[in-house]
Structures are given as C-alpha cells and as structure tokens.
N, C-alpha and C positions, 0 to 999 in steps of 0.2 A: 276279756274278763277282768273285772276289778279284783285286786288283791283283797282277801278277807282280812279286815283290820279290826282289832279290838284295842282301844286306846284309853290310857289315863292321861289326860292333859295336865302337864306340870308347868306352872308359871314359876320359873326358877331364876335366882341369881346364881351364876355359876360358882359352885364350890363354897358358897357362904352358908355355914350351918344355920339351920332353923328357918331358912327362907324358901325352902321347897314345900309347896302346898299342893294337895290334890284338888284340882279345880273341877274337872268334868270326867264322867265315866261313860264310855260308849260301849254298850253291850251288843256288839256286832258278831262276835265269834263265840259260839257256845263253848262252855267249858272254861271260859276266861274268868269266872267268878273266883276261882281259887287264887288267881294272880292278884285280884283286887283285895281279897281278904288277907293275903299274905302282906300286901303293902300296908293295909290299914293296921295290922297288928304291930308294926314296927314303931319304935319311938322315934323322935325327930332326928337324933344323931345317926341311928341305924338306917333310917330312910334316906338321908343324904348320902351315906356311904353306898348304899345299894343302887341309888339312882345316878351315881356318877360313873356309870358304864362298867361297874364291877361284875355283879351277878345278881340273880334273883332266883330263889328256889333251886340253886345249883346250876343254873343256866347262865351263860355269858350274855351280855347285852352288847350289841353292836352300836357303836357311837357314830352318828352321822350329822352332817350339817347341810342346811339349805340356805343359799345366799339370795336374798331378795334385794335386787339392785334397782335403785330409782334414779331418775334424772328429772330436772326441771326444764320445761319447754319455754319457748320464747314468750308465750302468753301467761307464764306463771303457773301452769298446771304441772302435775307430776305423773310420770309414767313408770311402769315396771318392765324390766327386761325378762323376756321369756323365750323359750326355744322349743322346737320339735326336732326329733331325730328323723332324718330322711330315710333311714333304713328300718324304722319301727312302724309296724302296721297299726299300732294303737296310737292315734294322733292326739294325745292330750298335750297341752302346754305344760312345761316344767320350768324350773329355775336351776341355775348351776348348783351343784352339791355332790356330796359323796362321803366316803368313810373318813373318820378321824383316826390318824395313826397313833400308836402308843406314845405317850408323853407329849402329844401335840395338843396345843390349845385350840379351842373351837374356832376362834377368829383366824388363827394361822391356817387351819385346815380349809376354812372358807376361802381365804385369799388364794391358796394353792389351787383349789378346785375352780375358782373363777378364771385363773390364768390357764389351766389345762383345758377347761371346757369352753371358754368364751374368748380366750386370748387377751383378756383385759388385765391391766395392772394398775390403771389409774382410778382406783376406787378408795373411798374413805369410809371407814367403819363408823356407823351411827349408833346402833344400839342392838340389844337382844330383844327379839319379839317374844321369846318364850321357848320352852322345851317340852317335848312330848315323849312319853313312853308308850309303845304299842307292840303288838305281836303281828308280824307280817308273814302270812301263811306261805306266800310265794317262795320265800327264802327260809321259811321255818325257823325264824329267830326273833327274839325281842330286839326292838330298835329304840334307842334314845336319840331323838333328833333335835338339834339346836337350830332354830330359825333366827337368822341374823340379818340385819338391815344395813345396806351399804348405799352410798351416794357416789355416782360416777363423777369424776373430776375432769372437766374439760369436754371437748367435742367427742361425740360417739356417733357412728353412722346410724341411720334409721333402721337398717337391716343388713345382715351379712351372714355368711356361712363360715364355720370353723371346724377343722378336723381335730378331734380330741387327742391330747397328748397325755403323758403320765403313764402309770402302770396299772390303771384300773381296767375293769372288764369292758368299759366303753372306749378304750383306746382305739383310734382309727375310725370311730363313728363320725359322721358328718352332722353337725347341729346347725339348724337354720334359726337365726335370731331375729327378733323384732321387738318393738315396744308396744305395750298396751296401756290404756288408761287405767287408773286405780279402780274405777268402778267396774272394770271388766275382769277383775281377779277371780271371779267365779268360774272362768273358763279353765283354770288350772286343774291339773290332776287332783281329784278329791283328797288324795293323801297329803297334799301340801297346803290345804286351805285352813288348817287349824287356827292360824293366827292372822289371817288376812284382815279381820276386823280392826286389829291394832293399826295396821297401815292405813286403812280407810279412815279411821278416826283422826289421824294426824295429817294425812296428805291428800285426802279426796277434795 
C-alpha cells in the first residue's frame, strides 16, 4: 500500500529568510486543508521558522534528506543511483536518505546516509533540488525532506549489495544497488519524485 501523502512542495534555499515559497499543493489526504491554511496565514519570517523543521500547529516536523547521486557514463550520458531493499516486499526503487540529526546540516546528513546505506564516500555535492513538506500517514508525522544532488567522483561498480550501517531502523538491511538512466526516474517510489524534473532538465 502507498503511504497517504499530502504535500506542500517548497522550493527553498536552506535557512535564507524570504526565499521559501509555496509552490504546489497536493490534496491527497483529507483534513489536510487546515495545515495549508495555517501555512498561508504566516508571514515570511514565521513561515521560514516553521519550515526549518521546528513545528507546525504544535506538532514536530521530522527533517529528512534524500541523496540523488549521478554519474557520467563513457558516452556522456548521466545515470542515477537507486536501490531496492532485498527484505522489503514492496519493490520500489529508492535513493539513499534518512533522518537529519539535531544541529546537523542537510548536506552532512546526506553524506552520512550515503556512507551508511551505500558504502560510498567519493561523492561531490552539486546542489539542492528543493525541499518538500508533507504528512506521512505511515509514521503519523509531518516530514520536511531536502532533496540534494551529488556526483560520484571516480569509478563505481555497475551494481553491488551493501549491508546498512549506522543507528537507524534499517541497520542490517541489505540494499541492492544499480544505475538507471535519467529518463527512467519515474520508476522511483512516488514519494521521491517531487523534484525529478529538475534533474531531467539539467542532465537528461
């Protein structure tokens, strides 16, 4: 089953006042209008405060990152690194990512998750793809997810398996990795497709 997601897509420059804007509203989860109205009622400075993972309507927002890692092939095309969990019955492709610790920058969290989930350290940060706030019914929490773009530096295998390290809930899971063409990004878990058009516009 898909998680029921209701999202406000935020194209944001991290922590820069006045540059957080409401871009799109996805009315998927009934009862989410109150969240939207609360967001619209804030002035710019209040909105930036509340969208920086602090709170909304008295509820905490979990901060997460997703790392979109690309590589350039011998023929000049770009591919994106994706994985499936071998122990997961739901076989959507996903990208490395997870929670952002307190006082941790989004880019630092993404590098940590890349190392824990894929075993990679040779990645170069390229840019932010955007940030999204939504309600995830499966964990009954608001999520603020930062989508970040990285470029793998040097040779990387075409496919491999990795046992997840760290202290997260997925510790010990086995992830199977492979590369897909930019035009195949639609095969990702729908939760992660918010900003794939940004990647397609620059690297397809």
